MARROMAR-743779 format. One record per residue (C-alpha): x, y, z; residue number from 1. Coordinates in nm, 3 decimals. Each point is the difference from the previous one (the first is absolute). Layout:
// residues N
{xx->X; yy->Y; zz->Z; n->NUM}
...
// end
This chain:
// residues 120
{xx->15.770; yy->16.816; zz->13.397; n->1}
{xx->0.238; yy->0.213; zz->0.204; n->2}
{xx->-0.190; yy->-0.076; zz->0.324; n->3}
{xx->0.022; yy->-0.372; zz->-0.079; n->4}
{xx->0.381; yy->0.028; zz->-0.027; n->5}
{xx->0.016; yy->0.180; zz->0.335; n->6}
{xx->-0.207; yy->-0.266; zz->0.172; n->7}
{xx->0.208; yy->-0.277; zz->-0.158; n->8}
{xx->0.322; yy->0.167; zz->0.120; n->9}
{xx->-0.144; yy->0.037; zz->0.347; n->10}
{xx->-0.107; yy->-0.366; zz->0.005; n->11}
{xx->0.353; yy->-0.108; zz->-0.097; n->12}
{xx->0.146; yy->0.219; zz->0.274; n->13}
{xx->-0.248; yy->-0.132; zz->0.258; n->14}
{xx->0.081; yy->-0.355; zz->-0.113; n->15}
{xx->0.370; yy->0.072; zz->0.053; n->16}
{xx->-0.067; yy->0.106; zz->0.359; n->17}
{xx->-0.220; yy->-0.306; zz->0.062; n->18}
{xx->0.261; yy->-0.235; zz->-0.145; n->19}
{xx->0.277; yy->0.160; zz->0.204; n->20}
{xx->-0.210; yy->-0.038; zz->0.316; n->21}
{xx->-0.074; yy->-0.361; zz->-0.089; n->22}
{xx->0.343; yy->-0.113; zz->-0.119; n->23}
{xx->0.260; yy->0.220; zz->0.169; n->24}
{xx->0.064; yy->-0.072; zz->0.370; n->25}
{xx->0.192; yy->0.323; zz->0.063; n->26}
{xx->-0.278; yy->0.208; zz->-0.156; n->27}
{xx->-0.250; yy->-0.168; zz->0.234; n->28}
{xx->0.226; yy->0.076; zz->0.297; n->29}
{xx->0.016; yy->0.366; zz->-0.101; n->30}
{xx->-0.380; yy->0.006; zz->-0.040; n->31}
{xx->-0.042; yy->-0.152; zz->0.348; n->32}
{xx->0.220; yy->0.267; zz->0.155; n->33}
{xx->-0.183; yy->0.269; zz->-0.198; n->34}
{xx->-0.334; yy->-0.120; zz->0.143; n->35}
{xx->0.145; yy->-0.004; zz->0.353; n->36}
{xx->0.133; yy->0.355; zz->-0.043; n->37}
{xx->-0.334; yy->0.120; zz->-0.137; n->38}
{xx->-0.187; yy->-0.156; zz->0.294; n->39}
{xx->0.251; yy->0.163; zz->0.237; n->40}
{xx->-0.055; yy->0.331; zz->-0.176; n->41}
{xx->-0.372; yy->-0.018; zz->0.072; n->42}
{xx->0.062; yy->-0.102; zz->0.363; n->43}
{xx->0.240; yy->0.289; zz->0.055; n->44}
{xx->-0.215; yy->0.246; zz->-0.198; n->45}
{xx->0.272; yy->0.119; zz->-0.233; n->46}
{xx->-0.013; yy->0.355; zz->-0.131; n->47}
{xx->-0.064; yy->0.046; zz->-0.374; n->48}
{xx->0.366; yy->0.089; zz->-0.058; n->49}
{xx->0.109; yy->-0.318; zz->0.181; n->50}
{xx->-0.243; yy->-0.205; zz->-0.211; n->51}
{xx->0.146; yy->0.153; zz->-0.314; n->52}
{xx->0.351; yy->-0.101; zz->0.104; n->53}
{xx->-0.108; yy->-0.350; zz->0.104; n->54}
{xx->-0.192; yy->-0.060; zz->-0.324; n->55}
{xx->0.295; yy->0.126; zz->-0.203; n->56}
{xx->0.254; yy->-0.231; zz->0.169; n->57}
{xx->-0.235; yy->-0.299; zz->-0.024; n->58}
{xx->-0.033; yy->0.068; zz->-0.372; n->59}
{xx->0.377; yy->0.052; zz->-0.028; n->60}
{xx->0.071; yy->-0.342; zz->0.154; n->61}
{xx->-0.266; yy->-0.180; zz->-0.206; n->62}
{xx->0.120; yy->0.160; zz->-0.324; n->63}
{xx->0.363; yy->-0.089; zz->0.066; n->64}
{xx->-0.103; yy->-0.358; zz->0.082; n->65}
{xx->-0.194; yy->-0.022; zz->-0.328; n->66}
{xx->0.292; yy->0.143; zz->-0.197; n->67}
{xx->0.234; yy->-0.246; zz->0.174; n->68}
{xx->-0.232; yy->-0.285; zz->-0.096; n->69}
{xx->-0.009; yy->0.116; zz->-0.363; n->70}
{xx->0.379; yy->0.023; zz->-0.013; n->71}
{xx->0.037; yy->-0.349; zz->0.148; n->72}
{xx->-0.252; yy->-0.148; zz->-0.246; n->73}
{xx->0.165; yy->0.169; zz->-0.299; n->74}
{xx->0.347; yy->-0.115; zz->0.105; n->75}
{xx->-0.127; yy->-0.356; zz->0.055; n->76}
{xx->-0.164; yy->0.009; zz->-0.345; n->77}
{xx->0.302; yy->0.142; zz->-0.182; n->78}
{xx->0.271; yy->-0.183; zz->0.192; n->79}
{xx->-0.144; yy->-0.307; zz->0.177; n->80}
{xx->0.345; yy->-0.136; zz->0.086; n->81}
{xx->0.202; yy->0.153; zz->0.283; n->82}
{xx->0.213; yy->0.290; zz->-0.114; n->83}
{xx->0.196; yy->0.244; zz->0.219; n->84}
{xx->-0.142; yy->0.308; zz->-0.173; n->85}
{xx->-0.356; yy->-0.133; zz->0.020; n->86}
{xx->0.051; yy->-0.063; zz->0.370; n->87}
{xx->0.135; yy->0.350; zz->0.051; n->88}
{xx->-0.300; yy->0.155; zz->-0.180; n->89}
{xx->-0.237; yy->-0.197; zz->0.223; n->90}
{xx->0.198; yy->0.101; zz->0.310; n->91}
{xx->-0.021; yy->0.368; zz->-0.096; n->92}
{xx->-0.375; yy->-0.026; zz->-0.048; n->93}
{xx->-0.041; yy->-0.178; zz->0.335; n->94}
{xx->0.218; yy->0.268; zz->0.159; n->95}
{xx->-0.240; yy->0.265; zz->-0.130; n->96}
{xx->-0.287; yy->-0.177; zz->0.177; n->97}
{xx->0.204; yy->-0.023; zz->0.319; n->98}
{xx->0.082; yy->0.372; zz->-0.017; n->99}
{xx->-0.370; yy->0.082; zz->-0.050; n->100}
{xx->-0.103; yy->-0.226; zz->0.288; n->101}
{xx->0.261; yy->0.150; zz->0.235; n->102}
{xx->-0.120; yy->0.348; zz->-0.099; n->103}
{xx->-0.359; yy->-0.104; zz->0.074; n->104}
{xx->0.095; yy->-0.140; zz->0.341; n->105}
{xx->0.189; yy->0.316; zz->0.093; n->106}
{xx->-0.291; yy->0.220; zz->-0.105; n->107}
{xx->-0.238; yy->-0.228; zz->0.189; n->108}
{xx->0.213; yy->0.035; zz->0.312; n->109}
{xx->0.007; yy->0.380; zz->-0.035; n->110}
{xx->-0.381; yy->0.008; zz->-0.024; n->111}
{xx->-0.103; yy->-0.274; zz->0.244; n->112}
{xx->0.260; yy->0.005; zz->0.280; n->113}
{xx->-0.110; yy->0.341; zz->0.136; n->114}
{xx->-0.360; yy->-0.123; zz->-0.003; n->115}
{xx->0.099; yy->-0.317; zz->0.187; n->116}
{xx->0.203; yy->0.208; zz->0.243; n->117}
{xx->-0.308; yy->0.205; zz->0.098; n->118}
{xx->-0.182; yy->-0.319; zz->0.100; n->119}
{xx->0.240; yy->-0.063; zz->0.288; n->120}
// end
């Protein structure tokens, strides 16, 4: 019975990722960039430590985007009409995603720019 609960929990989690990829434009954009970075990582033959960093920041961005989506959905459910505090909560959550994305870009630049530089 315990294994059944684990598989059910995993199926709900997997469904959440699928639904986010299907319904949330920003999540799809982050996934697209993640795929491009992963392909670039293979082309530039990243070291294991670089892969670890890249995978971590990709996960960091995707997790913050999912949390942002959850916050937006909860706020819309609880307070469907426009309210200044609800707007502020959503803005904070979106700001967290922006901070994560900027961090990912900066880390990507630190890892990939030297590799690009050696090509020329």
